[in-house]
C-alpha positions in Angstrom: 0.0 0.0 0.0 1.2 3.5 -0.8 -0.4 6.6 0.4 -0.4 9.7 -1.8 -1.3 12.3 0.8 1.6 13.8 2.8 1.0 13.7 6.5 4.4 14.1 8.4 2.6 14.1 11.8 1.1 10.6 11.2 3.9 9.2 9.0 7.1 10.9 10.2 9.5 8.5 8.4 8.2 8.7 4.8 5.5 11.4 5.0 2.8 9.0 3.8 1.5 5.5 4.4 3.9 2.8 3.0 3.1 -0.8 3.9 3.5 -4.3 2.5 0.3 -6.2 3.2 0.4 -9.2 5.5 0.4 -12.4 3.6 2.3 -11.0 0.6 4.9 -13.4 -0.8 8.4 -12.4 0.5 10.9 -11.1 -2.1 8.3 -10.9 -4.8 7.3 -7.4 -5.8 4.2 -6.1 -7.6 4.6 -6.7 -11.3 2.9 -6.2 -14.7 3.5 -8.0 -18.0 2.8 -6.5 -21.4 2.0 -8.5 -24.6 4.9 -9.5 -26.9 8.0 -11.5 -26.4 9.8 -10.8 -23.1 12.5 -8.4 -24.1 12.7 -5.7 -21.3 12.4 -6.0 -17.5 12.0 -2.6 -15.8 12.7 -2.6 -12.0 11.3 0.2 -9.7 11.5 0.8 -6.0 7.8 1.3 -5.4 4.5 0.2 -7.0 3.5 3.8 -7.3 6.7 4.6 -9.4 5.9 1.6 -11.5 2.4 2.8 -12.2 3.7 6.4 -12.9 6.3 5.1 -15.4 3.6 2.9 -17.1 1.3 6.0 -17.4 4.1 8.1 -19.0 5.6 5.5 -21.3 2.7 3.1 -22.1 3.3 3.2 -25.8 6.9 2.0 -25.4 6.3 -1.1 -23.2 5.3 -3.8 -25.7 7.2 -7.0 -24.7 8.1 -5.6 -21.3 7.5 -6.5 -17.7 7.5 -4.0 -14.9 8.6 -5.1 -11.4 8.4 -3.2 -8.1 10.8 -3.9 -5.3 8.8 -2.2 -2.6 12.0 -0.4 -1.5 15.6 -0.2 -2.6 17.4 -1.7 0.4 18.6 -5.3 0.0 16.0 -6.1 -2.7 18.4 -7.7 -5.2 16.9 -11.0 -4.1 13.5 -9.9 -5.5 15.0 -9.5 -9.0 16.6 -12.9 -8.8 13.4 -14.6 -7.5 11.3 -13.0 -10.2 13.7 -14.0 -13.0 13.7 -17.6 -11.8 9.9 -17.8 -12.3 10.1 -16.5 -15.9 10.2 -18.8 -18.9 12.6 -16.5 -20.7 15.4 -14.2 -19.7 15.1 -10.5 -20.9 17.6 -9.0 -23.3 17.5 -5.8 -21.4 17.2 -5.1 -17.7 16.3 -1.5 -16.9 16.9 -0.3 -13.3 14.8 2.7 -12.6 15.3 3.6 -8.9 14.6 6.8 -7.1 17.1 9.6 -7.8 18.5 9.5 -4.3 21.1 7.8 -2.1 19.1 4.6 -1.7 18.6 4.4 -5.5 22.3 4.9 -6.1 23.1 2.2 -3.5 20.8 -0.2 -5.4 22.8 0.4 -8.6 26.1 -0.2 -6.8 24.8 -3.4 -5.3 23.5 -4.5 -8.7 27.0 -4.0 -10.2 28.4 -6.7 -7.8 25.5 -9.1 -8.3 25.4 -12.2 -10.4 22.0 -13.0 -11.8 20.5 -16.5 -11.4 21.0 -17.1 -15.1 24.4 -15.3 -15.4 25.5 -17.3 -18.4 22.8 -15.6 -20.5 23.7 -12.1 -21.9 21.6 -9.2 -20.6 22.3 -5.6 -21.2 21.7 -3.5 -18.1 20.5 0.1 -18.2 20.0 2.7 -15.5 17.1 5.1 -16.0 16.8 8.1 -13.7 13.8 10.5 -13.4 14.7 14.1 -13.6 12.9 14.3 -10.2 13.2 12.3 -7.0 11.2 9.5 -8.4 8.9 8.6 -11.3 5.7 9.7 -9.5 7.2 13.1 -8.9 8.0 13.4 -12.6 4.4 12.4 -13.5 3.1 15.1 -11.2 4.8 17.8 -13.3 2.9 16.8 -16.5 1.2 20.2 -16.6 4.4 22.2 -16.4 7.0 20.0 -18.2 7.1 17.3 -20.9 8.1 13.8 -19.8 11.8 13.2 -19.7 13.5 9.9 -19.6 17.3 9.8 -19.0 18.8 6.4 -19.8 22.4 5.3 -19.2 24.0 2.1 -20.5 25.6 0.6 -17.4 28.4 -0.9 -19.5 29.8 2.6 -19.9 30.3 3.1 -16.2 33.1 1.4 -14.3 32.3 0.9 -10.7 34.8 3.5 -9.4 33.5 6.3 -11.5 29.8 5.5 -11.6 28.7 8.4 -9.3 31.0 11.0 -10.9 29.7 10.2 -14.3 26.1 10.2 -13.1 26.6 13.6 -11.5 28.2 14.9 -14.6 25.4 13.6 -16.9 22.6 14.8 -14.6 24.0 18.3 -14.0 
């Protein structure tokens, strides 16, 4: 569950309600599949960001699956568990975390991770919103056009990742 109304008094940590419902399968985020051969897996921190991205880029998602991690910390297992259940491995894995410290930490963790089917080639991309997250970007629709900033992770070596990101985003 994700609240959309900010109430810092009631929810001091995040500002709004954030909750994973009792009985939910551990390490298995909310996900959506689109028609077509499985070519792209998009990974988001929250279901709300997944839905916002879907609303902004619906025309580009044929053959894609969208997966929410329900948070960035230690959620690499969710990606692995999800991929194990799929009949095919995607050609492209798009990481689209929040544009913050936790999102950057997720990217760093991912760089050191081996996927379950590591023998299969998969190009990894990092996609950042121009705002804190994809929902914040969607909220600006009346004042700005949609922007999608995509980086090919192969162009970043692990020691210069954040310097290059800062340079590209500034």
